[in-house]
C-alpha positions as semicolon CSV with decimal commas, in nm:
position;residue;x (nm);y (nm);z (nm)
1;M;1,226;-0,032;-3,214
2;E;1,109;0,238;-3,488
3;S;1,060;0,589;-3,352
4;N;0,755;0,614;-3,580
5;E;0,575;0,294;-3,384
6;V;0,258;0,398;-3,211
7;F;0,157;0,207;-2,901
8;K;-0,211;0,187;-2,801
9;F;-0,297;0,164;-2,471
10;G;-0,626;0,038;-2,316
11;S;-0,908;0,287;-2,311
12;S;-1,060;0,386;-1,990
13;L;-1,374;0,220;-1,860
14;L;-1,678;0,462;-1,804
15;V;-1,752;0,441;-1,443
16;P;-1,965;0,689;-1,229
17;C;-1,769;0,880;-1,004
18;V;-1,742;0,807;-0,612
19;Q;-1,986;1,076;-0,544
20;E;-2,260;0,916;-0,749
21;L;-2,198;0,581;-0,637
22;A;-2,247;0,725;-0,272
23;K;-2,584;0,865;-0,371
24;K;-2,724;0,528;-0,431
25;P;-2,746;0,264;-0,144
26;I;-2,583;-0,052;-0,259
27;T;-2,572;-0,366;-0,111
28;T;-2,335;-0,555;-0,324
29;I;-1,981;-0,470;-0,468
30;P;-2,013;-0,374;-0,844
31;S;-1,863;-0,657;-1,045
32;R;-1,633;-0,437;-1,214
33;Y;-1,455;-0,402;-0,874
34;L;-1,409;-0,772;-0,792
35;R;-1,098;-0,959;-0,870
36;P;-1,216;-1,323;-0,858
37;D;-0,864;-1,419;-0,998
38;Q;-0,703;-1,311;-0,667
39;E;-0,728;-1,508;-0,332
40;N;-0,894;-1,320;-0,054
41;Q;-0,634;-1,175;0,178
42;V;-0,680;-1,060;0,519
43;V;-0,577;-0,702;0,523
44;S;-0,522;-0,647;0,896
45;D;-0,529;-0,845;1,232
46;A;-0,549;-0,600;1,483
47;G;-0,407;-0,830;1,755
48;S;-0,107;-0,908;1,572
49;M;0,022;-0,544;1,516
50;P;0,226;-0,343;1,765
51;A;0,053;-0,090;1,962
52;E;0,311;0,180;1,871
53;I;0,451;0,319;1,535
54;P;0,785;0,237;1,481
55;V;1,041;0,539;1,563
56;I;1,363;0,568;1,377
57;D;1,644;0,753;1,555
58;M;1,817;0,894;1,210
59;Q;2,133;0,977;1,422
60;A;2,157;0,621;1,521
61;L;2,181;0,524;1,156
62;V;2,516;0,685;1,119
63;S;2,657;0,563;1,443
64;K;2,876;0,269;1,424
65;E;2,762;0,127;1,754
66;S;2,383;0,138;1,657
67;M;2,383;0,128;1,296
68;D;2,293;-0,235;1,279
69;S;2,002;-0,237;1,534
70;E;1,855;0,088;1,379
71;L;1,880;-0,047;1,024
72;A;1,683;-0,373;1,167
73;K;1,433;-0,130;1,289
74;L;1,418;0,054;0,981
75;D;1,382;-0,246;0,765
76;F;1,098;-0,372;1,001
77;A;0,920;-0,051;0,997
78;C;0,928;-0,037;0,600
79;K;0,841;-0,377;0,546
80;D;0,554;-0,445;0,809
81;W;0,433;-0,076;0,843
82;G;0,498;0,084;0,536
83;F;0,623;0,399;0,711
84;F;0,784;0,515;1,029
85;Q;0,819;0,797;1,271
86;V;1,133;1,015;1,283
């Protein structure tokens, strides 16, 4: 790649700010926010989630006796919850 090449990225769409959208009552989602090319996904099913946030014992992560089980809990917390409590 030559150092004098210029990359042009797409320009921004002019859209009203959130505050302007909130001022007007809307009954449908504006088409620019719809993605018909993607399947509808269920974001959350409250009945399938555990009631408690996963808690990770950081000391157990360095202990040879409990490292495997605590790593499994950490893996679960990151994949299924996206976060955990220390």
